C-alpha positions in Angstrom: 16.8 177.7 -36.4 18.0 177.1 -32.9 18.7 173.4 -32.0 15.8 171.9 -30.2 17.8 169.5 -28.1 19.8 171.8 -25.8 18.6 170.9 -22.3 18.7 173.8 -19.9 19.9 172.8 -16.4 17.4 171.9 -13.8 16.4 174.2 -10.9 15.8 171.6 -8.2 18.2 172.2 -5.3 16.9 170.4 -2.2 18.1 167.1 -0.7 17.3 165.9 2.8 17.3 167.7 6.1 16.5 164.7 8.3 18.8 161.7 8.5 16.9 158.4 8.0 16.6 155.7 5.3 13.5 157.1 3.7 14.8 160.7 3.8 18.2 159.7 2.4 16.5 157.8 -0.4 14.4 160.9 -1.2 17.4 163.2 -1.2 19.4 160.8 -3.5 16.4 160.6 -5.8 16.0 164.3 -6.1 19.6 165.1 -6.6 19.9 162.2 -9.1 17.5 164.1 -11.3 19.6 167.2 -11.1 22.8 165.2 -11.9 21.2 163.4 -14.9 20.1 166.8 -16.2 23.7 168.1 -16.0 25.0 165.0 -17.7 22.6 165.5 -20.5 23.6 169.1 -20.9 27.3 168.2 -21.0 26.9 165.6 -23.7 24.6 167.9 -25.7 27.2 170.7 -25.6 30.3 168.6 -26.1 32.0 169.1 -29.5 34.7 166.5 -29.1 32.7 163.3 -28.9 29.3 164.5 -27.8 26.2 165.6 -29.8 28.0 168.7 -31.2 31.0 166.8 -32.5 31.4 166.8 -36.3 31.5 163.0 -36.4 28.2 162.6 -34.6 26.5 165.4 -36.6 27.7 163.9 -39.9 26.5 160.4 -38.9 22.9 161.5 -38.0 20.3 159.0 -39.2 17.4 160.4 -41.1 14.1 158.5 -41.4 11.8 160.0 -44.0 12.0 162.2 -47.0 13.5 165.7 -47.0 10.8 168.3 -46.8 8.3 165.9 -45.2 7.7 164.6 -41.6 10.3 162.3 -40.3 12.8 161.7 -37.6 16.5 162.4 -37.0 18.6 160.4 -34.6 22.1 161.2 -33.4 24.2 158.6 -31.5 27.1 159.1 -29.1 29.1 156.0 -28.1 31.4 156.0 -25.1 32.0 159.7 -25.0 34.3 160.5 -22.0 33.9 164.0 -20.6 36.4 165.0 -18.0 36.0 168.1 -15.8 39.0 168.0 -13.4 38.3 171.4 -11.9 34.9 172.7 -11.0 33.4 174.7 -13.8 30.2 176.7 -14.3 28.0 174.8 -16.7 25.3 177.4 -16.9 23.8 180.5 -15.2 20.0 181.0 -15.5 18.1 184.2 -15.8 17.8 184.6 -12.0 21.6 184.5 -11.8 21.7 181.0 -10.3 24.7 179.0 -11.5 25.2 175.3 -11.8 28.7 173.9 -11.4 30.1 170.4 -12.3 33.3 168.5 -11.9 34.4 164.9 -12.4 34.3 162.3 -15.2 31.4 160.7 -17.0 31.5 158.4 -20.0 28.2 158.5 -21.9 26.5 156.4 -24.6 23.3 158.0 -25.7 20.9 158.8 -28.5 19.1 162.0 -29.3 15.9 161.9 -31.4 13.9 164.8 -32.8 10.7 164.3 -34.8 9.5 166.9 -37.3 10.0 168.1 -40.9 13.3 167.0 -42.4 15.1 170.0 -43.8 18.1 168.5 -45.6 20.5 170.8 -43.6 23.4 169.4 -41.7 23.4 172.0 -38.9 19.6 171.9 -38.4 18.3 168.8 -40.2 14.8 168.8 -38.6 12.2 171.4 -37.6 10.4 170.0 -34.5 6.8 169.0 -35.1 5.6 169.6 -31.5 6.6 170.7 -28.0 7.4 167.1 -27.2 9.4 166.2 -30.3 12.8 165.9 -28.7 14.1 163.0 -26.5 17.6 162.1 -25.2 18.1 158.5 -24.1 21.1 157.9 -22.0 21.7 154.2 -22.5 24.6 154.2 -20.1 26.6 156.8 -18.2 29.5 155.5 -16.2 30.7 158.1 -13.6 33.7 158.7 -11.4 33.6 161.6 -8.9 30.9 163.3 -10.9 29.4 166.1 -8.7 26.9 168.8 -9.3 26.0 171.8 -7.1 24.1 175.0 -7.5 25.1 178.4 -6.2 22.1 179.0 -3.9 21.8 175.6 -2.1 24.0 173.7 0.4 22.8 170.4 -0.9 24.7 168.5 -3.6 25.6 165.0 -4.6 28.8 163.5 -5.9 28.4 160.3 -7.9 31.6 158.6 -6.8 31.5 155.5 -9.0 28.9 153.4 -10.8 26.5 153.9 -13.7 23.1 155.2 -14.6 20.6 155.3 -17.5 17.7 157.6 -18.2 15.3 159.1 -20.7 15.2 162.9 -20.8 12.5 164.8 -22.7 12.6 168.6 -22.8 9.5 170.7 -23.5 10.1 172.9 -26.5 8.7 176.4 -26.6 7.9 178.6 -29.6 10.7 180.7 -31.1 9.8 184.3 -31.7 11.6 184.4 -35.1 10.1 181.3 -36.6 7.0 180.4 -34.7 8.3 176.8 -34.6 8.8 174.9 -31.3 12.6 175.2 -31.4 13.5 176.6 -27.9 14.3 174.1 -25.2 13.1 175.0 -21.7 13.8 173.4 -18.3 10.3 171.9 -18.3 11.7 168.4 -18.6 10.2 164.9 -18.2 12.6 162.3 -16.8 11.7 158.6 -16.9 13.4 155.2 -16.5 16.2 156.6 -14.3 18.0 153.4 -13.4 21.1 153.0 -11.4 23.5 150.1 -11.8 25.4 149.3 -8.5 26.8 152.7 -7.5 28.2 154.8 -4.7 27.0 158.4 -4.2 27.8 161.0 -1.6 25.4 163.6 -0.5 26.5 166.9 1.1 23.9 168.7 3.2 23.8 171.3 6.0 24.2 168.4 8.5 27.2 166.8 6.8 27.9 164.1 4.3 26.0 160.9 3.7 27.5 157.9 1.8 24.9 155.8 0.0 25.2 152.5 -1.9 22.5 152.3 -4.6 21.8 148.9 -5.9 19.0 149.7 -8.3 16.3 152.3 -9.1 13.5 153.2 -11.4 12.6 156.8 -11.1 10.5 159.3 -13.0 10.2 163.1 -12.5 9.0 166.3 -13.9 11.1 169.4 -13.6 8.8 172.3 -14.0 5.5 171.9 -15.9 4.7 169.0 -18.1 1.6 167.0 -19.0 2.8 164.4 -16.6 2.5 166.9 -13.7 4.2 169.8 -12.2 7.4 169.4 -10.1 6.9 165.7 -9.3 9.0 162.7 -8.5 8.0 159.1 -8.1 9.4 155.5 -8.4 11.5 153.2 -6.3 15.1 152.9 -5.1 17.2 150.2 -3.3 20.0 151.6 -1.3 22.0 151.4 1.9 23.5 154.5 3.6 25.8 155.7 6.4 25.8 159.2 8.0 28.7 160.3 10.2 28.7 158.2 13.4 25.1 157.1 13.0 24.4 153.4 12.7 24.3 152.4 9.0 21.0 152.1 7.2 20.8 148.6 5.8 19.9 148.1 2.1 16.2 148.0 1.3 13.7 149.0 -1.3 12.2 152.5 -0.8 9.1 153.8 -2.6 9.5 157.4 -3.8 8.0 159.7 -2.6 8.6 158.8 1.0 5.6 160.2 2.9 5.7 163.8 1.6 3.7 165.4 -1.2 6.0 164.0 -4.0 7.6 167.3 -5.0 10.8 167.1 -6.9 11.9 170.5 -5.4 10.2 171.2 -2.0 11.0 174.9 -2.5 9.6 175.1 -6.0 8.0 178.5 -6.9 6.2 178.5 -10.3 6.8 182.2 -11.0 10.5 182.1 -10.1 10.9 178.9 -12.1 9.4 180.6 -15.2 11.6 183.7 -14.6 14.7 181.4 -14.6 14.5 180.9 -18.4 12.5 184.0 -19.5 15.6 185.7 -20.9 16.3 182.7 -23.3 17.3 184.1 -26.7 14.4 184.1 -29.2 11.9 182.7 -26.7 8.4 184.0 -27.8 6.6 186.3 -25.4 4.2 185.4 -24.0 5.6 181.9 -23.6 3.8 179.4 -25.8 3.9 175.7 -26.7 1.5 175.9 -29.6 3.8 175.3 -32.5 3.0 177.4 -35.6 1.7 175.8 -38.7 4.6 176.3 -41.1 2.3 175.8 -44.2 1.6 179.6 -44.7 5.3 180.4 -44.8 6.0 177.4 -47.1 3.2 178.5 -49.4 4.4 182.1 -49.5 7.8 180.8 -50.6 6.2 178.5 -53.2 4.1 181.5 -54.6 7.2 183.8 -54.8 9.3 181.1 -56.5 6.4 180.3 -58.9 6.8 183.8 -60.3 10.5 183.3 -60.6 10.0 180.0 -62.3 7.5 181.3 -64.9 9.6 184.4 -65.6 12.8 182.4 -66.0 11.3 179.9 -68.3 9.5 182.5 -70.4 12.9 184.3 -70.8 14.7 181.1 -71.8 12.0 180.2 -74.3 12.1 183.7 -75.8 15.7 183.3 -77.0 15.8 179.5 -77.5 16.9 178.5 -81.0 15.9 174.8 -80.8 12.2 174.9 -80.4 11.6 178.2 -78.6 10.4 181.6 -79.9 13.8 182.2 -81.6 13.8 179.0 -83.6 13.5 179.1 -87.4 10.4 176.9 -87.3 8.5 179.1 -84.9 9.6 182.4 -86.6 8.7 181.2 -90.1 5.3 180.1 -88.9 4.5 183.5 -87.3 1.0 184.8 -87.9 1.5 188.5 -88.8 -1.3 191.0 -89.2 -0.9 194.5 -90.6 0.9 196.0 -93.6 4.7 196.3 -93.7 5.6 199.7 -92.2 2.4 200.0 -90.3 1.3 199.0 -86.8 0.4 195.3 -86.5 1.0 192.1 -84.5 2.8 188.9 -84.8 1.8 185.7 -82.9 4.5 183.1 -82.4 3.4 179.6 -81.3 5.2 176.9 -79.4 4.1 173.3 -79.9 5.5 170.8 -77.4 8.9 172.5 -77.1 10.9 170.0 -75.0 13.9 171.3 -73.2 16.1 169.5 -70.7 18.6 171.2 -68.5 21.6 169.4 -67.0 22.3 170.0 -63.3 23.0 173.6 -62.5 22.7 175.0 -66.1 23.3 178.7 -66.0 20.6 180.4 -68.1 21.3 184.0 -67.2 24.0 186.1 -65.4 23.0 189.6 -64.3 25.1 192.7 -63.9 26.0 191.7 -60.3 27.3 188.3 -61.6 24.3 186.5 -60.0 23.6 183.4 -62.0 20.1 182.0 -62.5 20.3 178.2 -62.8 18.0 175.5 -64.0 17.9 171.7 -63.7 15.3 169.4 -65.1 12.7 169.1 -67.9 10.1 171.5 -69.3 7.6 170.9 -72.2 6.2 174.3 -73.3 3.2 175.2 -75.3 1.8 178.7 -75.9 2.2 181.9 -77.7 4.2 185.1 -77.8 2.2 188.1 -79.1 4.3 191.1 -80.3 2.8 194.5 -81.1 4.5 197.3 -83.0 5.6 198.2 -86.6 5.5 195.3 -89.1 8.9 194.8 -90.8 8.4 192.0 -93.3 11.5 190.3 -91.9 10.7 186.8 -90.6 13.6 186.9 -88.2 12.3 190.1 -86.6 8.7 190.5 -87.7 7.9 193.4 -85.4 9.8 196.4 -84.1 8.3 197.5 -80.7 6.8 201.0 -80.6 6.0 200.9 -76.9 7.7 199.8 -73.7 5.2 196.9 -73.2 5.2 195.3 -76.6 4.6 191.6 -75.8 2.6 189.0 -74.0 3.7 185.4 -73.2 0.8 183.0 -72.7 2.3 179.7 -71.7 1.5 176.2 -70.5 4.5 174.6 -68.9 4.6 170.9 -68.0 7.4 170.5 -65.5 9.3 167.4 -64.3 11.9 167.5 -61.6 12.6 171.1 -62.5 14.8 173.1 -60.1 15.0 176.9 -60.3 17.5 178.9 -58.2 20.2 181.5 -58.2 23.9 181.6 -57.1 23.2 184.4 -54.6 20.5 182.8 -52.5 19.5 179.5 -50.9 15.9 180.1 -52.1 14.9 177.6 -54.8 11.9 175.8 -56.1 11.9 172.2 -57.2 8.9 171.1 -59.2 8.7 167.3 -58.9 5.7 167.4 -61.2 3.0 169.8 -62.2 1.6 172.0 -64.9 2.0 175.8 -64.7 0.0 178.2 -66.9 -0.2 181.9 -67.0 0.7 185.2 -68.7 3.9 187.4 -68.5 3.7 190.9 -69.8 7.3 192.3 -69.8 8.5 195.9 -70.0 11.3 197.0 -72.3 13.6 200.0 -72.4 15.0 202.4 -75.0 18.0 201.5 -77.1 20.7 204.1 -77.3 21.5 203.1 -80.9 18.0 203.0 -82.4 15.8 204.8 -80.0 13.4 201.9 -80.1 12.3 199.9 -77.0 14.2 196.7 -77.7 16.2 196.4 -74.5 15.0 193.6 -72.3 14.4 194.4 -68.6 13.4 192.2 -65.6 10.3 194.4 -65.1 7.2 192.4 -65.8 3.6 191.8 -64.8 2.4 188.3 -64.2 -1.3 187.3 -64.5 -3.2 184.2 -63.5 -0.3 182.0 -62.7 -2.1 178.7 -62.1 -0.7 175.4 -60.9 -2.5 172.1 -61.6 -1.7 169.2 -59.3 1.8 170.3 -58.5 4.2 168.6 -56.2 6.7 171.2 -55.0 9.7 171.5 -52.7 10.6 174.9 -51.4 14.1 175.5 -50.3 15.2 178.4 -48.1 17.7 179.3 -45.4 15.9 176.9 -43.0 16.0 173.9 -45.4 13.6 172.2 -47.8 9.9 171.8 -47.3 7.4 169.9 -49.4 4.0 171.2 -50.4 1.3 169.8 -52.6 -0.6 172.4 -54.7 -3.9 171.5 -56.2 -4.4 174.9 -57.8 -3.5 178.5 -57.6 -4.3 182.0 -58.9 -1.4 184.4 -58.6 -0.8 188.0 -59.8 2.6 189.8 -59.5 4.7 192.7 -60.5 8.5 192.2 -60.6 10.2 195.6 -60.0 8.3 198.9 -60.2 5.9 199.7 -62.9 3.2 202.4 -63.1 2.8 202.7 -59.3 3.0 199.0 -58.7 6.1 197.8 -57.0 7.3 194.3 -56.0 3.7 193.1 -55.7 2.2 189.7 -55.1 -1.4 188.6 -54.5 -3.6 185.6 -55.0 -4.3 182.3 -53.4 -2.9 178.8 -53.3 -5.0 175.7 -52.7 -3.0 172.9 -51.0 -5.9 170.4 -51.2 -6.7 170.8 -47.5 -6.8 174.6 -47.3 -6.9 177.6 -49.6 -4.3 180.2 -48.4 -4.1 183.9 -49.4 -0.6 185.0 -50.3 1.6 186.5 -49.1 0.7 185.8 -45.5 3.5 188.1 -44.3 2.4 191.0 -46.5 6.0 191.5 -47.7 5.4 191.5 -51.4 7.0 189.4 -54.1 10.6 189.8 -52.7 10.7 190.6 -49.0 14.3 191.9 -49.4 13.4 194.1 -52.4 15.6 197.2 -52.9 14.9 199.4 -55.9 18.6 200.4 -56.2 19.8 196.8 -56.1 17.1 195.8 -58.6 18.2 198.5 -61.1 21.9 197.7 -60.6 21.3 194.1 -61.5 20.2 194.9 -65.1 21.2 198.4 -66.1 24.6 197.3 -67.5 22.7 195.9 -70.6 24.5 196.5 -73.8 23.2 199.5 -75.9 20.9 200.6 -73.0 20.1 204.3 -73.2 21.2 206.1 -70.0 19.5 207.6 -68.1 17.0 204.7 -68.6 14.0 205.7 -70.6 10.9 203.9 -71.6 9.9 206.5 -74.2 10.3 204.8 -77.6 11.4 206.8 -80.7 
């Protein structure tokens, strides 16, 4: 997800056209906003000591729990950025370039409020269009100048210092629906000079001004605070060419005009200046998407993965699972030996604990399925086929769908994931019930359908009071699930392929899944699915589900 704190450069370009104390103050105020915007962009982009530097990124302070609402703060201390030769800082979508040169030493913080993801490169998903703030606690400058390509007006901050609060408006990103795209719609506040010397360049010449203090606020573009506004106060003295000096005095901003930050502001042209921003949603929007449907989709998909993985683990477990002596010896078998019948195997509080990252399966592509945490399983495995009279293998399957697993799984801090994907589900607590109906394939040696496949139908997967954390490429997100009813098909079986349907109740809303309509696995490929399991030992090739 694109960083929400990159501040596009401002578009204001006007200073003063009439020489006088009030007009000079107004010009200084307007161009101060532009220069502060450029400083903010510089420190945001700087990878040596600014907000993009490894040290600053690693030292980010997170307030809140990963997956839940919180705040992340990055801090820059005394970062000196030197631009000895004029360089282009940015070019907007109208082809208008902003150039900077000089030196500035900045101490600042950057704060973004939203859902904490647990990722270093994008640790927070902004919660609103006003979630990001940069506070410049102090910026000491020396010969720091900013100019734009289509205006004769510019200002060099010769020496002194300034502080400010800069808050960009975040627009919706097309790829995520989250408010993750910075725009030049920026609110400035608490712009306060220390004793400073600045030099304005206008069509009429240069003006030297001594600024003692200020307290300015402005809106570049459109914000709730107003459109294209500037206000506040400034104390300064000035000199222009051979004119008599303007003595120091307090000036109220705006000075008799309509209070525009940019007198030449045109709303349509302003919007066009950032319309080409990568991933900006069209039409432009500041209504951040509710991420809950996407999180619930992920939870539903990974619920199927969790149930299937645990059923498979229990099926071959020798301790207390379906392959344990106690369970096999207690099987309830119906039917005469040699005839069709059933066997019902029963689990009674089978307690399994998996150390961190325990590999429970490796497929033909060397993808590992890993478990961490605790499960207590109750339930049955019902097998249909020919009765053998052998307690260790009471039934020989005579069809390719010989079994049903009906399970109740009490889970505690259970993590299910794979080595090939960032997608994982952590169940902090909760009970999952449901049925898995797996499909088998023909054995080359016996002709019987005894080869396990990943194809399966899942019915009535139901959570009860589950606390889940869904991890994906964008990070980790928490979701509480009061209940659910999910049906799924893993793989392709009798015309059903990669299917998922049902609903999830979060306690505040009941959501139909999947909201994106992309099935159980959005990246499903039949060829890749088949390749992942068709190296099974003794599998008849070509694959057949016709049992001998």
